[in-house]
N, C-alpha and C positions, 0 to 999 in steps of 0.2 A: 246626244252630242258629246264628244269628248271634251275634256277640260282644255286641251291645247286649241281646239277649234273655237271654243267659246271665247277664250282669251284673244285669239287672233281676230275674231269678229269684233270684239269690243275695242281692240287696238285700232283696227282699220276704220271703224265707224267713228271713233273719237277723233282720229286724224282728220276725217272728213268734216266732222262737226266743228273742229277748231280751225278749219281752212276758211277761205273766203266764200265757199259755197253755202247756199241756203239749203239746209237739210231739215226735213220734217219726218220724224219717226212715226210709224203707224202704231198706235196704242203702246207707245214707249218700248216697242220691240226693235232691237238692234238688227234683226234679220230682215226687216221690211221697212222701207223708207222711200221718200221722194227727194229728189235733188233738182234744184232749179239750174238749168244748163243754158248757156248763151251761145248762139252761133258764132263760129270763129270769124274774126275780122278778115277782110280781103277775100271773102267767099260770098256767093249769093245768099248764104244763110246768116250773114252778118245782121245784127239787130234783132234776130229772132230769140225768143225765150221759150224754152220747153220745160215741162215738168217730166222728169225721168223717174220711172218706177223701178226700184231695185229690190230684188229678193236674194238673200244669201242662203244657200242650202246648208243643212247641218254639216255637210262635209267640207264647207269652205275652210281654207283656201285651196283644198285639193280638187274641189269641183267649182266650176265657174259660176259667177252670179248670173241671175236672170235680169236683163235690162230691157226696158220698153219705154217708148215715147208715149206720153199720155195725150198730148195734143198733136194734131196732124202735121206731118212733114212729107214733102215730096222728094223722095230719094230712092235710087235703085235698090239699095240694100236694107231698106226699112219698109216693112209692111204697112201700107197706108191705113188699113182698118184696125189692125191689132196693135201697131206700134212696135212689133217685134223687130229686133235688130239682128241682121245677118252679118256678124262680125267675126271673121276667122279667129282673131286673137282671143275673143271671149269664148266662142263656141267650140273651137277645136284645139287651139294651141295655148290655152290658158295654163299658167304656171303659178304655183304658190308664191313665186317671187313677186308677182304683181299684187297691187293692192287697189283699193277703191279710188285713190287719188290718180293712179295711172289711167283708169277708165275715163275720168272726167278731164284730165289735163292732156292726155295723149291719144288714147284709142278713139273716143268719140270725135274730137276735133279732126283727127286724121281721116276718119271715115267720111266726115262731111267735106273735107278738102279734096279727098281722092276717092270718089265713088267707084265701085267696081261693077260696070254694067254686064260683065260676063257671069256674075253670080247673083242674079236679081231676086228680090222678094217682090218688087214692084216692076213688072214687065213694061208697063207704060213709061215709067221714068227711065228705065234702062234703054228702051228703044228711042225715046226722044233725045236722051243724052248722046247716043251713038249717031243718030241720023241728023238731028237738028240741035246742036249744042246751045245756040243762042235762044231757041224756043224753050229748051230745058231750063236754062238760067232764068228766063222770064217767068216760067211757071213756078220755079222754086221761090222767086221773090214774091210772086202773087200769094203763094201759100204762107210765106213768112208774114206778109201783111194781114192776111185773113185769119190765120190759125196760130201764129207764134208770137202773139203779143203777151204782155205781162198778164192782162185780163184773161186771155185764153188759157194761159198756163195755170192761173189761179182757178179758173172754171173747170179745168181738167181734173182738179182734185175732187170735185163733187162726183161721187160714184153712183148717184141715184138715177142717172140717165134720163133726166127730163128732156124729152125732145130729141136726144141723141140717136135713139134707136131708129126713128124715121129717117134721119139724115143718113145713117149708116146703110139702111136698106136701099135707099136711092143710089148711094155710091156703089153698092154691090151690083145693082142692076146696070149702072153705067159701065162698070168695069167689065162685066160679062159681055155687054154689047160691044165694047171695044175689042175684046178678044175674038169675037166671031167675025169681025170685019177683016 
């Protein structure tokens, strides 16, 4: 890693650490950490708490960070099982002008406010949003109540997977059943 990249990573992560966000470094490594993220007000995600996993590549800020939701969220542009985010700004139009604060103050809130059902990672959420917006909103709120509590976000930090694998397997089965229908 070049010295300028290392300095930029340190600067951006320090800004995040000094902000109002709760940030937990993984093994004191500034290139991998978790951020507690709250759903934007006046959206069906309001009141939700997510643990966001962030990995900064060695080429940061010239290469975009990897962002993933650790606890479940129902959204067309977020993969329900992996938590991967399909976000154009992060994945394709990332610029070194952006920093980590932009991701948590602008990009993620905008993604939750304005989902794009035309570029889905979660086809079920995209279809529901387009065909039955009220049902989509109800399902988002149900997920917030079930999976986006402070306790769920804290539990998402535990990586040993006790019981999670069975739950994910059943989800995979139900998703493939939905796709066949």
